[in-house]
ROZALO-928459 format. One record per residue (C-alpha): x, y, z; residue in three letters. Coordinates in steps of 0.2 Angstrom, whole numbers, plus 2048, in hexadecimal, padded with zeros to 3 digits. Example, Ala and Ser with C-alpha at 12.3 -4.5 7.8 and 13.67 -1.06 7.14 Angstrom:
<pts>
83E7EA827ALA
8447FB824SER
</pts>
This chain:
<pts>
A62A675E4MET
A62A665D1LYS
A51A6D5CCARG
A47A685BCLYS
A39A705B3TYR
A29A665B5LYS
A24A6A5A3VAL
A34A6359BLEU
A3AA51598LYS
A4CA5459CHIS
A56A5E5A9ARG
A64A6359DGLU
A68A6558BTYR
A7AA63585GLN
A85A66576SER
A97A61578ASN
A9EA6C587ASP
A8FA77587TYR
A7EA74590LYS
A6FA7D597ILE
A67A785A8VAL
A59A7F5B1PRO
A5DA905B8LEU
A68A8E5C7ARG
A66A985D7HIS
A79A9A5D8GLN
A7AAA45C8ASP
A6EAB15CDLYS
A7BABF5D1TYR
A85ABB5C1LYS
A76ABE5B7ILE
A71ACD5C0MET
A82AD55BDGLN
A81AD05AATRP
A70AD85A9ARG
A76AE85B1ASN
A85AE95A5GLU
A7AAE6596GLN
A6BAF1599LEU
A6DAF9588TYR
A65AEA57FHIS
A5AAE358CLEU
A48AE8590ARG
A4EAED5A2GLN
A4FAFF5A5LYS
A58B005B6ASN
A66AF65BEPRO
A60AE75C9LEU
A64AE65DBTHR
A68AD65E5LYS
A58AD85EFGLN
A4EAD95DEGLU
A58ACA5D7GLN
A55AC05E7ASP
A42AC45E7ARG
A41ABF5D5TYR
A4AAAE5D7PHE
A40AAA5E7ASN
A2FAAD5E0THR
A2EAAE5CDVAL
A3CAA15C8ILE
A38A955D6LYS
A26A935D0ASP
A2BA905BELEU
A31A7E5C2PHE
A21A785C8ILE
A15A805BCGLN
A0CA755AEGLU
A0DA845A2GLN
A1AA915A8PRO
A1BAA15A0GLY
A2EA9F59EGLN
A3BA9159FILE
A4CA985A3LEU
A5DA8F5A3PHE
A6FA925A9SER
A7AA90599PHE
A8AA8759ELEU
A9BA84596HIS
AA5A7659ELYS
A99A785ADASP
A9CA8B5AFLYS
A8EA975ADCYS
A92AA259EILE
A80AA859BGLY
A6DAA559DTYR
A5DAA6593GLY
A4FA9B58DGLY
A3DA9C587LEU
A33AAB58DVAL
A22AB3589HIS
A1CAA1586ILE
A0BA9F57DASP
A06A8D581TRP
9F6A8E576GLN
A00A94567GLU
A0FA8A56CLYS
A1BA98569SER
A28AA1574ALA
A35AAE573GLU
A48AAA576ILE
A51AB4583SER
A64AB3584PHE
A72ABC58ELEU
A84AB758FMET
A92ABC59BGLU
A97ACE596THR
AAAACA595GLY
AA7ABD588LEU
A9CAC757CGLU
AAAACE571LYS
AB3ABE56DGLU
AA6AB056FTYR
A95AB756CPHE
A91AAF55CGLU
A97A9D561LYS
A8EA9E572ASN
A7EAA556ATRP
A7EA9755DALA
A80A8956AVAL
A73A91575PHE
A66A91566LEU
A6AA7F562LYS
A66A7A574LEU
A57A85576ILE
A50A7D566GLU
A51A6C56ELYS
A46A7257DVAL
A39A7B572ALA
A38A70563PHE
A3DA5F569ASN
A36A5F57BASP
A28A6B57BLEU
A23A69568LYS
A21A7C566PHE
A1CA82555HIS
A26A92556LYS
A35A9B55FILE
A3AAAD55CPHE
A46ABA561THR
A41ACC565TYR
A50AD8564ALA
A54AEA564TYR
A5EAED554ASP
A6EAF155DLEU
A78AE155BARG
A7BADB549PRO
A85ACC54FARG
A74AC4554LEU
A6EAC2542TYR
A7BAB7539PRO
A79AAA546VAL
A66AAB545LEU
A67AA9532ASP
A73A9A534ASN
A67A92540ALA
A58A93534GLY
A4FAA253BPHE
A47AAF530VAL
A44AC1532LEU
A31AC2536ALA
A2FAD453ALYS
A38AE453CARG
A2FAF1546LEU
A36B02541LYS
A3CB0F54ELYS
A34B0655CGLN
A41B0856ATYR
A4AB1856FLYS
A5CB18576ILE
A67B28577ASP
A59B3256FASN
A5AB2755FGLN
A4CB1B55ALYS
A51B09557ILE
A48AFB54DASP
A42AEC556ILE
A46ADC54CVAL
A3DACB54EILE
A44ABB547HIS
A3AAAB548GLU
A3CA98544LYS
A2EA8C541ILE
A30A7A548ASN
A37A7053APRO
A2BA6253EALA
A1DA6E53AASP
A24A73529GLN
A29A63521ILE
A1EA5A514THR
A21A4A50CLEU
A1EA454FAARG
A22A354F0LYS
A31A364E5VAL
A2DA384D2THR
A36A364C2ALA
A3AA494C2SER
A45A474D1ASP
A52A3D4C7LEU
A5FA4C4C6ASN
A5BA524D8LEU
A5FA414E0LEU
A6FA3F4D4PHE
A76A504DBASP
A71A4B4EDTRP
A79A3A4ECALA
A8AA414E6ASN
A8BA4D4F3ASP
A9CA4B4FCGLU
A95A4850EGLU
A88A3C507VAL
A95A324FEARG
AA0A3250ELYS
A92A2A519GLN
A8BA1E50BSER
A90A0C50BPHE
A97A0F4F9SER
AA2A1E4FATHR
AA6A214E8GLY
A9EA2D4DCLYS
A8FA274D3ILE
A8EA2A4C0ASP
A7EA304B9PHE
A79A204AFGLU
A7CA154BETHR
A71A214C8HIS
A64A214BBLYS
A62A0E4BAILE
A61A0D4CETRP
A55A1B4CEPHE
A49A144C1GLN
A4AA034CAASN
A45A0A4DALYS
A36A144D3LEU
A30A034CBLYS
A339F94DBSER
A249F54E6LYS
A319F14F4LYS
A38A034F4SER
A30A134FAGLN
A38A234F8MET
A33A344FFTYR
A39A464FCILE
A37A5150CALA
A33A63508GLU
A32A74511ILE
A28A81507ASP
A29A764F8ARG
A3CA764F9ASN
A43A644F9PRO
A4EA61508VAL
A50A4F50AALA
A4EA3D503LEU
A48A2F50EILE
A48A1D506ARG
A40A0D50DPHE
A459FD505ASP
A3A9EF50BMET
A409DD50FGLU
A369CE516LYS
A339D4527ASP
A3A9E5528HIS
A3F9F551EALA
A509FD51DVAL
A50A1051DILE
A5CA1C515GLY
A5CA2F517ILE
A66A3E510LEU
A64A50513ILE
A68A5E506ASP
A78A6650ALYS
A6FA7750ALYS
A63A71518TRP
A70A68524ARG
A72A6F535GLY
A60A75536LYS
A5AA67541SER
A50A5F533LEU
A56A4D535SER
A4BA48544VAL
A3BA4F53EPRO
A3EA4852CVAL
A41A37533LEU
A32A3753FLYS
A26A3D531LYS
A2DA31524ALA
A2EA2252FTHR
A1CA25536GLY
A15A27524LEU
A1EA1751EPHE
A19A0C52DGLN
A07A1252BLYS
A06A0B51ALYS
A129FD51DHIS
A129F652EPRO
A249F052FLEU
A329F453BPRO
A3FA00533VAL
A529FC535HIS
A5FA0A533ALA
A71A04530TYR
A7DA12535ILE
A90A13534LYS
A98A13545GLN
AA0A24543LYS
A91A2D53CASN
A8CA3454DILE
A80A41547ALA
A75A3453ESER
A76A2954DILE
A6FA37558LYS
A62A3B54BALA
A5BA2A54BPHE
A5BA2855EGLN
A52A3955FASN
A45A33552ALA
A41A2455DGLY
A4CA16555TYR
A53A0A562ILE
A65A03561PHE
A649F155DHIS
A769EB55AASN
A869ED551LYS
A879E2541GLN
A8F9E1530THR
A859E9522PHE
A8C9EA510ARG
A9D9E6517ASN
A9D9F4523THR
A9B9F3536ILE
A8B9FD53BVAL
A80A02549HIS
A6E9FB546CYS
A60A0554CTYR
A4E9FF54BILE
A3DA0854BLYS
A309FC550GLU
A1E9FE54BILE
A14A0B556ASN
A23A0F562THR
</pts>
């Protein structure tokens, strides 16, 4: 029987050939072997026995699936349906909405595939923590023994929160404990209206190579053309433009152009902030603010090959309407109705 955590909306979370599923009983001895092989960096002092592993799975793990607020949520990490690791959210604080990330992969894969697998796992566990559970913070707690952990954390948007000096002793040497954390992007984002001082910022963003590629007009924009467009948009009562910021750093532009019975949305993310799971929370926050002030359905027109944008709008609550022609291009139309 395929088990599901009562507390989660979904049973599995997938990224290409990788996925995490609720911790499987059939993987328990693999996990035991990996833990015993990697004692040096775990908070486990002695090798596990099969009896101990059986007892743990039959008592502690079994109960996690039915609890309203379990202390940990653990997954088998699969590549092409083969278990290559496990981990999840542990030391969960439901009041503070925070959790530590645990992760362990098959020992034989560490040397060649650690960075790739660790990056994919982080991406998947963020979906659980931030999208499903709406947690405020996730963090890692690691003995300072594996420097390959840190570049992946940096690329995923984690920051060094604390370094506990000489807190762990191994082979008569004291080692630091390093804590990295990431705040839910939805909790960091603020919105402000575009002002005249944003002229140059939006010019640079508009001419970014990826932005031009996904736009309906793919050519470079000259500054005078941009300036005229920008000034007209600022003056127009039919256009609303917002800058999304994190810690006062501009990260995205969201534009709403109002028509008779609906509005059309456009979004672009600053290239420095792409890949940090910002599109969905930016879309949700901006659409909510716009519809509160202007009770109109919002239409998104997305090129068929722009899969990343399609997924972002889907996850932000936009519903597929149809395929149609928009500005001489076949697009997918997604709509966010009012109060849905």
